[in-house]
N, CA, C and O atoms as a Tripos MOL2 file, in Angstrom:
@<TRIPOS>MOLECULE
protein
  236   235    59     0     0
PROTEIN
NO_CHARGES

@<TRIPOS>ATOM
      1 N           0.7020   -1.2690    0.1300 N.3       1 UNK1
      2 CA          0.2090    0.2920   -0.1460 C.3       1 UNK1
      3 C           1.0390    1.0600   -0.0980 C.2       1 UNK1
      4 O           2.2450    0.9720    0.1300 O.2       1 UNK1
      5 N           0.1390    2.1640   -0.4040 N.am      2 UNK2
      6 CA          1.1440    3.8220   -0.7440 C.3       2 UNK2
      7 C           0.5340    4.7000   -0.4620 C.2       2 UNK2
      8 O          -0.1450    5.0470   -1.4280 O.2       2 UNK2
      9 N           0.3840    5.2890    0.3620 N.am      3 UNK3
     10 CA          0.5190    6.2830    1.1680 C.3       3 UNK3
     11 C          -0.2700    6.3490    3.0350 C.2       3 UNK3
     12 O           0.2810    6.1770    4.1230 O.2       3 UNK3
     13 N          -1.8940    6.7090    2.6430 N.am      4 UNK4
     14 CA         -1.4900    6.8450    4.6690 C.3       4 UNK4
     15 C          -2.1280    5.1820    5.4000 C.2       4 UNK4
     16 O          -2.0950    4.5080    6.4290 O.2       4 UNK4
     17 N          -2.7240    5.1970    3.8830 N.am      5 UNK5
     18 CA         -2.8500    3.1710    4.5290 C.3       5 UNK5
     19 C          -1.8020    2.6640    5.0600 C.2       5 UNK5
     20 O          -1.8400    1.8740    6.0030 O.2       5 UNK5
     21 N          -0.5750    3.1470    4.4020 N.am      6 UNK6
     22 CA          0.8330    2.4440    4.7980 C.3       6 UNK6
     23 C           0.6420    2.2170    6.5030 C.2       6 UNK6
     24 O           0.6530    1.2710    7.2910 O.2       6 UNK6
     25 N           0.4360    3.9160    6.5510 N.am      7 UNK7
     26 CA          1.1370    4.1260    7.8730 C.3       7 UNK7
     27 C          -0.0160    4.0790    8.9440 C.2       7 UNK7
     28 O           0.1270    4.5660   10.0660 O.2       7 UNK7
     29 N          -1.0990    3.4960    8.5460 N.am      8 UNK8
     30 CA         -2.1980    2.9500    9.8520 C.3       8 UNK8
     31 C          -1.4570    1.0670    9.8790 C.2       8 UNK8
     32 O          -1.0430    0.3200   10.7650 O.2       8 UNK8
     33 N          -1.6040    0.9860    8.5730 N.am      9 UNK9
     34 CA         -0.9790   -0.1090    8.4770 C.3       9 UNK9
     35 C           0.1710   -0.8930    9.0760 C.2       9 UNK9
     36 O           0.1760   -2.1100    9.2620 O.2       9 UNK9
     37 N           1.2130    0.0210    9.3750 N.am     10 UNK10
     38 CA          2.9750   -0.2780   10.1680 C.3      10 UNK10
     39 C           2.1540    0.4140   11.9540 C.2      10 UNK10
     40 O           2.6670    0.0940   13.0270 O.2      10 UNK10
     41 N           1.1660    1.1330   11.8910 N.am     11 UNK11
     42 CA          0.7170    1.4270   13.4930 C.3      11 UNK11
     43 C          -0.0380    0.1380   13.7180 C.2      11 UNK11
     44 O           0.1830   -0.5280   14.7300 O.2      11 UNK11
     45 N          -0.7140   -0.1490   13.0230 N.am     12 UNK12
     46 CA         -1.2850   -1.6510   13.5910 C.3      12 UNK12
     47 C          -0.3980   -2.6020   13.6980 C.2      12 UNK12
     48 O          -0.7790   -3.1680   14.7230 O.2      12 UNK12
     49 N           0.4340   -3.1050   13.3700 N.am     13 UNK13
     50 CA          1.2850   -3.9220   12.7950 C.3      13 UNK13
     51 C           2.3940   -3.9430   14.3220 C.2      13 UNK13
     52 O           2.5940   -4.9690   14.9730 O.2      13 UNK13
     53 N           2.9180   -2.7650   14.6080 N.am     14 UNK14
     54 CA          3.4110   -2.0990   15.8700 C.3      14 UNK14
     55 C           2.4890   -2.3870   17.6560 C.2      14 UNK14
     56 O           2.8340   -2.9530   18.6930 O.2      14 UNK14
     57 N           1.3260   -1.7000   17.2490 N.am     15 UNK15
     58 CA          0.3120   -1.9280   18.4100 C.3      15 UNK15
     59 C          -0.1570   -3.7950   18.8530 C.2      15 UNK15
     60 O          -0.3600   -4.2560   19.9760 O.2      15 UNK15
     61 N          -0.2050   -4.4880   17.5560 N.am     16 UNK16
     62 CA         -0.8670   -5.6650   17.6410 C.3      16 UNK16
     63 C           0.8110   -6.1260   18.4930 C.2      16 UNK16
     64 O           0.5280   -6.6170   19.5860 O.2      16 UNK16
     65 N           1.9200   -6.1020   18.3400 N.am     17 UNK17
     66 CA          3.2270   -6.4090   18.5090 C.3      17 UNK17
     67 C           3.3210   -6.3870   19.8730 C.2      17 UNK17
     68 O           3.3490   -7.4180   20.5450 O.2      17 UNK17
     69 N           3.3840   -4.9670   20.4550 N.am     18 UNK18
     70 CA          3.5880   -4.8790   21.5990 C.3      18 UNK18
     71 C           2.2120   -5.4580   23.0130 C.2      18 UNK18
     72 O           2.3050   -5.9130   24.1530 O.2      18 UNK18
     73 N           1.1480   -5.1270   22.1570 N.am     19 UNK19
     74 CA         -0.0840   -5.9340   23.1600 C.3      19 UNK19
     75 C           0.7030   -7.6190   22.9080 C.2      19 UNK19
     76 O           1.5320   -7.8950   23.7750 O.2      19 UNK19
     77 N           0.5550   -8.3340   22.1760 N.am     20 UNK20
     78 CA          1.0980   -9.6780   22.1650 C.3      20 UNK20
     79 C           1.7010  -10.3920   22.8430 C.2      20 UNK20
     80 O           1.4940  -11.5340   23.2550 O.2      20 UNK20
     81 N           3.4170   -8.8480   23.1090 N.am     21 UNK21
     82 CA          4.0870   -9.7710   24.1680 C.3      21 UNK21
     83 C           4.0900   -8.8490   25.5910 C.2      21 UNK21
     84 O           4.9070   -8.5100   26.4480 O.2      21 UNK21
     85 N           2.9290   -8.6970   25.3510 N.am     22 UNK22
     86 CA          2.5350   -8.5650   26.8480 C.3      22 UNK22
     87 C           1.4290   -9.8840   27.3200 C.2      22 UNK22
     88 O           0.6660   -9.8040   28.2830 O.2      22 UNK22
     89 N           1.5390  -10.9770   26.4840 N.am     23 UNK23
     90 CA          0.1520  -11.6370   27.0030 C.3      23 UNK23
     91 C          -1.4660  -11.6400   26.0990 C.2      23 UNK23
     92 O          -2.1320  -12.6590   25.9190 O.2      23 UNK23
     93 N          -1.8420  -10.2650   25.6280 N.am     24 UNK24
     94 CA         -2.7790   -9.8280   25.0880 C.3      24 UNK24
     95 C          -2.6210  -10.4370   23.7590 C.2      24 UNK24
     96 O          -1.6470  -10.4590   23.0060 O.2      24 UNK24
     97 N          -4.3460  -11.1510   23.5920 N.am     25 UNK25
     98 CA         -4.3810  -12.0930   22.2840 C.3      25 UNK25
     99 C          -5.1620  -10.7200   21.5790 C.2      25 UNK25
    100 O          -6.3200  -10.3350   21.7430 O.2      25 UNK25
    101 N          -3.5990   -9.8990   20.3770 N.am     26 UNK26
    102 CA         -5.2080   -8.9870   19.3340 C.3      26 UNK26
    103 C          -4.0330   -9.1250   18.0200 C.2      26 UNK26
    104 O          -2.8480   -9.2570   17.7140 O.2      26 UNK26
    105 N          -5.5590   -8.9620   17.5130 N.am     27 UNK27
    106 CA         -4.8780   -9.0690   15.8910 C.3      27 UNK27
    107 C          -4.6410   -7.8970   15.3270 C.2      27 UNK27
    108 O          -4.9940   -6.8850   15.9310 O.2      27 UNK27
    109 N          -3.9110   -7.7820   13.8890 N.am     28 UNK28
    110 CA         -3.8160   -6.3230   13.5010 C.3      28 UNK28
    111 C          -5.5420   -5.6260   12.7350 C.2      28 UNK28
    112 O          -5.7450   -4.4770   12.3430 O.2      28 UNK28
    113 N          -6.6440   -6.9460   12.7430 N.am     29 UNK29
    114 CA         -7.9110   -5.8900   11.8920 C.3      29 UNK29
    115 C          -8.3840   -5.6970   13.4230 C.2      29 UNK29
    116 O          -9.4530   -5.0920   13.3510 O.2      29 UNK29
    117 N          -8.1140   -5.9040   14.5740 N.am     30 UNK30
    118 CA         -8.3720   -4.9910   15.6780 C.3      30 UNK30
    119 C          -7.9790   -3.5360   16.1410 C.2      30 UNK30
    120 O          -8.6350   -2.6040   16.6070 O.2      30 UNK30
    121 N          -6.7860   -3.6920   15.8600 N.am     31 UNK31
    122 CA         -5.6450   -3.0250   15.7560 C.3      31 UNK31
    123 C          -5.6160   -1.7170   14.5680 C.2      31 UNK31
    124 O          -5.0150   -0.6550   14.7300 O.2      31 UNK31
    125 N          -6.3650   -2.0720   13.4430 N.am     32 UNK32
    126 CA         -6.4760   -1.5920   12.3960 C.3      32 UNK32
    127 C          -7.7030    0.1590   12.4980 C.2      32 UNK32
    128 O          -8.6960    0.2490   13.2190 O.2      32 UNK32
    129 N          -7.1520    1.3110   11.5220 N.am     33 UNK33
    130 CA         -8.1600    1.8130   12.3320 C.3      33 UNK33
    131 C          -8.9420    2.0390   11.4790 C.2      33 UNK33
    132 O          -8.5830    2.3290   10.3370 O.2      33 UNK33
    133 N         -10.5050    1.9330   11.9390 N.am     34 UNK34
    134 CA        -11.5660    1.8480   10.7460 C.3      34 UNK34
    135 C         -11.8580    3.6940   10.4880 C.2      34 UNK34
    136 O         -11.6960    4.5940   11.3120 O.2      34 UNK34
    137 N         -12.2540    3.7750    9.2840 N.am     35 UNK35
    138 CA        -12.0270    5.6720    8.9000 C.3      35 UNK35
    139 C         -13.5290    5.9280    8.4480 C.2      35 UNK35
    140 O         -14.0210    7.0350    8.2280 O.2      35 UNK35
    141 N         -14.0780    4.8670    8.3640 N.am     36 UNK36
    142 CA        -15.4450    4.2320    7.6860 C.3      36 UNK36
    143 C         -16.3460    3.6170    8.1980 C.2      36 UNK36
    144 O         -15.9630    2.5150    8.5900 O.2      36 UNK36
    145 N         -17.7290    3.8850    8.4430 N.am     37 UNK37
    146 CA        -18.7070    2.9690    9.3140 C.3      37 UNK37
    147 C         -18.9970    1.6020    8.8740 C.2      37 UNK37
    148 O         -18.4660    1.4310    7.7770 O.2      37 UNK37
    149 N         -19.5660    0.6500    9.2410 N.am     38 UNK38
    150 CA        -19.7750   -0.6310    9.0420 C.3      38 UNK38
    151 C         -21.4510    0.0290    8.1520 C.2      38 UNK38
    152 O         -22.1710    0.8630    8.7010 O.2      38 UNK38
    153 N         -21.7180   -0.4920    6.9510 N.am     39 UNK39
    154 CA        -23.0260   -0.2490    6.8700 C.3      39 UNK39
    155 C         -24.0380   -1.0540    7.4530 C.2      39 UNK39
    156 O         -25.1090   -1.1870    6.8620 O.2      39 UNK39
    157 N         -23.7760   -1.7370    8.8030 N.am     40 UNK40
    158 CA        -24.7860   -2.5480    9.4790 C.3      40 UNK40
    159 C         -24.9410   -0.9830   10.7980 C.2      40 UNK40
    160 O         -26.0650   -0.7830   11.2600 O.2      40 UNK40
    161 N         -24.3340   -0.4990   11.0320 N.am     41 UNK41
    162 CA        -23.8610    0.9330   11.7660 C.3      41 UNK41
    163 C         -24.2750    2.2200   11.1740 C.2      41 UNK41
    164 O         -23.7520    3.2710   11.5430 O.2      41 UNK41
    165 N         -25.6930    2.1540    9.7810 N.am     42 UNK42
    166 CA        -25.2510    3.7610    9.3130 C.3      42 UNK42
    167 C         -26.6100    4.2310    9.7990 C.2      42 UNK42
    168 O         -27.0130    5.3260    9.4060 O.2      42 UNK42
    169 N         -27.7800    3.0720   11.0970 N.am     43 UNK43
    170 CA        -28.6920    4.3950   11.4480 C.3      43 UNK43
    171 C         -28.5370    4.2060   13.1680 C.2      43 UNK43
    172 O         -29.6240    4.2260   13.7460 O.2      43 UNK43
    173 N         -27.6240    4.0700   13.8340 N.am     44 UNK44
    174 CA        -27.0770    4.0940   15.1690 C.3      44 UNK44
    175 C         -26.4310    4.8360   15.6580 C.2      44 UNK44
    176 O         -25.2120    4.9110   15.5070 O.2      44 UNK44
    177 N         -27.2140    5.6480   16.4530 N.am     45 UNK45
    178 CA        -27.1130    6.8800   17.1970 C.3      45 UNK45
    179 C         -25.1410    6.8200   17.2950 C.2      45 UNK45
    180 O         -24.6390    5.7010   17.1990 O.2      45 UNK45
    181 N         -24.5440    7.5940   17.4120 N.am     46 UNK46
    182 CA        -23.3430    7.6960   17.9000 C.3      46 UNK46
    183 C         -23.0760    7.6700   19.2980 C.2      46 UNK46
    184 O         -22.1900    7.0970   19.9310 O.2      46 UNK46
    185 N         -24.3460    8.6600   19.7810 N.am     47 UNK47
    186 CA        -24.3320    9.3830   21.4260 C.3      47 UNK47
    187 C         -25.0130    8.1320   22.0370 C.2      47 UNK47
    188 O         -25.1050    8.0040   23.2580 O.2      47 UNK47
    189 N         -25.4320    7.3210   21.2670 N.am     48 UNK48
    190 CA        -26.3540    6.6360   22.6110 C.3      48 UNK48
    191 C         -25.5560    6.1870   23.8890 C.2      48 UNK48
    192 O         -24.3420    5.9840   23.8840 O.2      48 UNK48
    193 N         -26.0340    6.1090   24.5280 N.am     49 UNK49
    194 CA        -25.2060    5.6600   26.0580 C.3      49 UNK49
    195 C         -24.6910    6.9390   26.5480 C.2      49 UNK49
    196 O         -24.6000    7.3520   27.7040 O.2      49 UNK49
    197 N         -24.4690    7.3150   25.7750 N.am     50 UNK50
    198 CA        -23.0230    8.4860   26.5670 C.3      50 UNK50
    199 C         -23.9750    9.6670   27.7520 C.2      50 UNK50
    200 O         -23.5170   10.2390   28.7410 O.2      50 UNK50
    201 N         -25.4320    9.7290   27.1780 N.am     51 UNK51
    202 CA        -25.9890   11.0130   28.8750 C.3      51 UNK51
    203 C         -26.0710    9.3520   30.2690 C.2      51 UNK51
    204 O         -26.3160    9.6300   31.4430 O.2      51 UNK51
    205 N         -25.9280    8.4180   30.0190 N.am     52 UNK52
    206 CA        -26.0480    7.6280   30.4790 C.3      52 UNK52
    207 C         -24.5830    7.4320   30.9610 C.2      52 UNK52
    208 O         -24.5280    8.3230   31.8090 O.2      52 UNK52
    209 N         -23.4700    6.8900   30.9650 N.am     53 UNK53
    210 CA        -21.8680    7.1160   31.3050 C.3      53 UNK53
    211 C         -21.4340    8.2350   31.8800 C.2      53 UNK53
    212 O         -20.4170    8.3050   32.5710 O.2      53 UNK53
    213 N         -22.3210    9.3150   31.5700 N.am     54 UNK54
    214 CA        -21.8980   10.4050   32.1750 C.3      54 UNK54
    215 C         -22.6530   11.2280   33.1630 C.2      54 UNK54
    216 O         -22.4840   12.3180   33.7110 O.2      54 UNK54
    217 N         -23.8760    9.9420   33.1830 N.am     55 UNK55
    218 CA        -24.2790   10.5180   35.0420 C.3      55 UNK55
    219 C         -23.6680    9.1750   35.7170 C.2      55 UNK55
    220 O         -23.3980    9.0890   36.9150 O.2      55 UNK55
    221 N         -23.5350    8.3920   34.9950 N.am     56 UNK56
    222 CA        -23.0340    6.5750   35.9440 C.3      56 UNK56
    223 C         -21.2840    8.0790   36.7190 C.2      56 UNK56
    224 O         -21.1310    8.3810   37.9030 O.2      56 UNK56
    225 N         -20.6130    8.4740   35.8150 N.am     57 UNK57
    226 CA        -19.5940    9.0040   35.8710 C.3      57 UNK57
    227 C         -19.4620   10.3800   37.3420 C.2      57 UNK57
    228 O         -18.6180   10.6470   38.1970 O.2      57 UNK57
    229 N         -20.1660   10.6630   37.1370 N.am     58 UNK58
    230 CA        -20.6770   11.7360   38.3330 C.3      58 UNK58
    231 C         -20.9300   11.2120   39.3370 C.2      58 UNK58
    232 O         -20.6670   11.8080   40.3820 O.2      58 UNK58
    233 N         -21.4000   10.1920   39.3640 N.am     59 UNK59
    234 CA        -21.8030    9.4750   40.5470 C.3      59 UNK59
    235 C         -21.1880    8.7510   41.5660 C.2      59 UNK59
    236 O         -21.8670    8.2490   42.4630 O.2      59 UNK59
@<TRIPOS>BOND
     1     1     2 1
     2     2     3 1
     3     3     4 2
     4     3     5 am
     5     5     6 1
     6     6     7 1
     7     7     8 2
     8     7     9 am
     9     9    10 1
    10    10    11 1
    11    11    12 2
    12    11    13 am
    13    13    14 1
    14    14    15 1
    15    15    16 2
    16    15    17 am
    17    17    18 1
    18    18    19 1
    19    19    20 2
    20    19    21 am
    21    21    22 1
    22    22    23 1
    23    23    24 2
    24    23    25 am
    25    25    26 1
    26    26    27 1
    27    27    28 2
    28    27    29 am
    29    29    30 1
    30    30    31 1
    31    31    32 2
    32    31    33 am
    33    33    34 1
    34    34    35 1
    35    35    36 2
    36    35    37 am
    37    37    38 1
    38    38    39 1
    39    39    40 2
    40    39    41 am
    41    41    42 1
    42    42    43 1
    43    43    44 2
    44    43    45 am
    45    45    46 1
    46    46    47 1
    47    47    48 2
    48    47    49 am
    49    49    50 1
    50    50    51 1
    51    51    52 2
    52    51    53 am
    53    53    54 1
    54    54    55 1
    55    55    56 2
    56    55    57 am
    57    57    58 1
    58    58    59 1
    59    59    60 2
    60    59    61 am
    61    61    62 1
    62    62    63 1
    63    63    64 2
    64    63    65 am
    65    65    66 1
    66    66    67 1
    67    67    68 2
    68    67    69 am
    69    69    70 1
    70    70    71 1
    71    71    72 2
    72    71    73 am
    73    73    74 1
    74    74    75 1
    75    75    76 2
    76    75    77 am
    77    77    78 1
    78    78    79 1
    79    79    80 2
    80    79    81 am
    81    81    82 1
    82    82    83 1
    83    83    84 2
    84    83    85 am
    85    85    86 1
    86    86    87 1
    87    87    88 2
    88    87    89 am
    89    89    90 1
    90    90    91 1
    91    91    92 2
    92    91    93 am
    93    93    94 1
    94    94    95 1
    95    95    96 2
    96    95    97 am
    97    97    98 1
    98    98    99 1
    99    99   100 2
   100    99   101 am
   101   101   102 1
   102   102   103 1
   103   103   104 2
   104   103   105 am
   105   105   106 1
   106   106   107 1
   107   107   108 2
   108   107   109 am
   109   109   110 1
   110   110   111 1
   111   111   112 2
   112   111   113 am
   113   113   114 1
   114   114   115 1
   115   115   116 2
   116   115   117 am
   117   117   118 1
   118   118   119 1
   119   119   120 2
   120   119   121 am
   121   121   122 1
   122   122   123 1
   123   123   124 2
   124   123   125 am
   125   125   126 1
   126   126   127 1
   127   127   128 2
   128   127   129 am
   129   129   130 1
   130   130   131 1
   131   131   132 2
   132   131   133 am
   133   133   134 1
   134   134   135 1
   135   135   136 2
   136   135   137 am
   137   137   138 1
   138   138   139 1
   139   139   140 2
   140   139   141 am
   141   141   142 1
   142   142   143 1
   143   143   144 2
   144   143   145 am
   145   145   146 1
   146   146   147 1
   147   147   148 2
   148   147   149 am
   149   149   150 1
   150   150   151 1
   151   151   152 2
   152   151   153 am
   153   153   154 1
   154   154   155 1
   155   155   156 2
   156   155   157 am
   157   157   158 1
   158   158   159 1
   159   159   160 2
   160   159   161 am
   161   161   162 1
   162   162   163 1
   163   163   164 2
   164   163   165 am
   165   165   166 1
   166   166   167 1
   167   167   168 2
   168   167   169 am
   169   169   170 1
   170   170   171 1
   171   171   172 2
   172   171   173 am
   173   173   174 1
   174   174   175 1
   175   175   176 2
   176   175   177 am
   177   177   178 1
   178   178   179 1
   179   179   180 2
   180   179   181 am
   181   181   182 1
   182   182   183 1
   183   183   184 2
   184   183   185 am
   185   185   186 1
   186   186   187 1
   187   187   188 2
   188   187   189 am
   189   189   190 1
   190   190   191 1
   191   191   192 2
   192   191   193 am
   193   193   194 1
   194   194   195 1
   195   195   196 2
   196   195   197 am
   197   197   198 1
   198   198   199 1
   199   199   200 2
   200   199   201 am
   201   201   202 1
   202   202   203 1
   203   203   204 2
   204   203   205 am
   205   205   206 1
   206   206   207 1
   207   207   208 2
   208   207   209 am
   209   209   210 1
   210   210   211 1
   211   211   212 2
   212   211   213 am
   213   213   214 1
   214   214   215 1
   215   215   216 2
   216   215   217 am
   217   217   218 1
   218   218   219 1
   219   219   220 2
   220   219   221 am
   221   221   222 1
   222   222   223 1
   223   223   224 2
   224   223   225 am
   225   225   226 1
   226   226   227 1
   227   227   228 2
   228   227   229 am
   229   229   230 1
   230   230   231 1
   231   231   232 2
   232   231   233 am
   233   233   234 1
   234   234   235 1
   235   235   236 2
@<TRIPOS>SUBSTRUCTURE
     1 UNK1         2 RESIDUE 1 A UNK
     2 UNK2         6 RESIDUE 1 A UNK
     3 UNK3        10 RESIDUE 1 A UNK
     4 UNK4        14 RESIDUE 1 A UNK
     5 UNK5        18 RESIDUE 1 A UNK
     6 UNK6        22 RESIDUE 1 A UNK
     7 UNK7        26 RESIDUE 1 A UNK
     8 UNK8        30 RESIDUE 1 A UNK
     9 UNK9        34 RESIDUE 1 A UNK
    10 UNK10       38 RESIDUE 1 A UNK
    11 UNK11       42 RESIDUE 1 A UNK
    12 UNK12       46 RESIDUE 1 A UNK
    13 UNK13       50 RESIDUE 1 A UNK
    14 UNK14       54 RESIDUE 1 A UNK
    15 UNK15       58 RESIDUE 1 A UNK
    16 UNK16       62 RESIDUE 1 A UNK
    17 UNK17       66 RESIDUE 1 A UNK
    18 UNK18       70 RESIDUE 1 A UNK
    19 UNK19       74 RESIDUE 1 A UNK
    20 UNK20       78 RESIDUE 1 A UNK
    21 UNK21       82 RESIDUE 1 A UNK
    22 UNK22       86 RESIDUE 1 A UNK
    23 UNK23       90 RESIDUE 1 A UNK
    24 UNK24       94 RESIDUE 1 A UNK
    25 UNK25       98 RESIDUE 1 A UNK
    26 UNK26      102 RESIDUE 1 A UNK
    27 UNK27      106 RESIDUE 1 A UNK
    28 UNK28      110 RESIDUE 1 A UNK
    29 UNK29      114 RESIDUE 1 A UNK
    30 UNK30      118 RESIDUE 1 A UNK
    31 UNK31      122 RESIDUE 1 A UNK
    32 UNK32      126 RESIDUE 1 A UNK
    33 UNK33      130 RESIDUE 1 A UNK
    34 UNK34      134 RESIDUE 1 A UNK
    35 UNK35      138 RESIDUE 1 A UNK
    36 UNK36      142 RESIDUE 1 A UNK
    37 UNK37      146 RESIDUE 1 A UNK
    38 UNK38      150 RESIDUE 1 A UNK
    39 UNK39      154 RESIDUE 1 A UNK
    40 UNK40      158 RESIDUE 1 A UNK
    41 UNK41      162 RESIDUE 1 A UNK
    42 UNK42      166 RESIDUE 1 A UNK
    43 UNK43      170 RESIDUE 1 A UNK
    44 UNK44      174 RESIDUE 1 A UNK
    45 UNK45      178 RESIDUE 1 A UNK
    46 UNK46      182 RESIDUE 1 A UNK
    47 UNK47      186 RESIDUE 1 A UNK
    48 UNK48      190 RESIDUE 1 A UNK
    49 UNK49      194 RESIDUE 1 A UNK
    50 UNK50      198 RESIDUE 1 A UNK
    51 UNK51      202 RESIDUE 1 A UNK
    52 UNK52      206 RESIDUE 1 A UNK
    53 UNK53      210 RESIDUE 1 A UNK
    54 UNK54      214 RESIDUE 1 A UNK
    55 UNK55      218 RESIDUE 1 A UNK
    56 UNK56      222 RESIDUE 1 A UNK
    57 UNK57      226 RESIDUE 1 A UNK
    58 UNK58      230 RESIDUE 1 A UNK
    59 UNK59      234 RESIDUE 1 A UNK
């Protein structure tokens, strides 16, 4: 790959190596940044649950 995606792949490779060296079970696909949403998440509210999380954090 050429361009910005190459840097993302290299960063994912390094992050995967670090996690795995510490005993975690990480894969490259887990660490690779996703810049676009999955098609099934299209209608999902990106802020769903935010109010509940902030309320729980302040109590």
